[in-house]
C-alpha positions in Angstrom: -93.9 -26.0 -7.3 -95.3 -29.1 -8.9 -93.4 -32.5 -9.3 -92.5 -31.9 -13.0 -90.9 -28.7 -12.3 -88.8 -30.2 -9.5 -87.8 -33.0 -11.7 -86.7 -30.6 -14.4 -84.7 -28.5 -11.8 -83.0 -31.5 -10.6 -82.1 -32.7 -14.1 -80.9 -29.3 -14.9 -78.7 -29.1 -11.9 -77.2 -32.4 -12.5 -76.4 -31.7 -16.2 -75.3 -28.0 -15.6 -72.9 -28.8 -12.9 -71.3 -31.6 -14.8 -69.2 -29.1 -16.7 -67.6 -27.6 -13.4 -65.0 -30.4 -13.2 -63.9 -29.8 -16.9 -63.9 -26.1 -16.2 -61.9 -26.4 -13.0 -59.4 -28.8 -14.6 -58.7 -26.6 -17.7 -58.2 -23.5 -15.5 -55.9 -25.4 -12.9 -53.9 -27.1 -15.7 -53.9 -24.0 -17.8 -54.4 -26.2 -20.8 -57.5 -27.2 -22.9 -55.6 -29.1 -25.4 -58.0 -32.1 -25.2 -61.1 -30.0 -25.4 -62.3 -29.8 -29.2 -62.7 -26.2 -30.3 -65.3 -27.1 -32.7 -67.4 -29.0 -30.1 -67.4 -25.9 -27.8 -68.5 -23.6 -30.6 -71.3 -26.0 -31.6 -72.4 -26.8 -28.1 -72.5 -23.2 -27.2 -74.7 -22.4 -30.2 -77.0 -25.2 -29.2 -77.3 -24.0 -25.7 -78.0 -20.5 -26.7 -80.8 -21.9 -28.7 -82.2 -23.9 -25.7 -82.0 -20.7 -23.6 -84.1 -18.8 -26.2 -86.5 -21.7 -26.3 -86.8 -21.9 -22.4 -87.5 -18.1 -22.4 -90.2 -18.5 -25.2 -91.8 -21.2 -23.1 -91.2 -19.3 -19.8 -89.9 -22.7 -18.4 -87.8 -21.9 -15.3 -85.7 -25.2 -15.4 -84.8 -24.8 -19.1 -83.9 -21.2 -18.6 -81.8 -21.7 -15.5 -80.0 -24.8 -16.8 -79.0 -23.3 -20.1 -78.0 -20.0 -18.8 -75.7 -21.5 -16.3 -74.4 -24.0 -18.8 -73.8 -21.4 -21.3 -71.7 -19.3 -18.9 -69.6 -22.5 -17.9 -69.1 -23.4 -21.4 -68.3 -19.8 -22.5 -65.6 -19.9 -19.7 -64.1 -23.0 -21.1 -64.1 -21.7 -24.6 -62.3 -18.5 -23.3 -59.8 -20.7 -21.6 -59.3 -22.8 -24.6 -58.4 -19.6 -26.5 -56.4 -18.1 -23.7 -54.3 -21.0 -23.2 -53.9 -22.0 -26.8 
């Protein structure tokens, strides 16, 4: 694995897992009042497009980061709807 791929994987890990605290906080408090619904919809659409882009480039860091980020943010969106 080359240095650029490792750099991409580290960046992907940091940005992807930055959503875990919000996801856990929303789940524990059973409230997503402070999370914008429009932001979640827009962000999920953007992440989905990044995932398609990564797949088209066959770029592992982009694919992994965006697949996991999309999953985390879909969970947050689901919690937002559930606890409305």
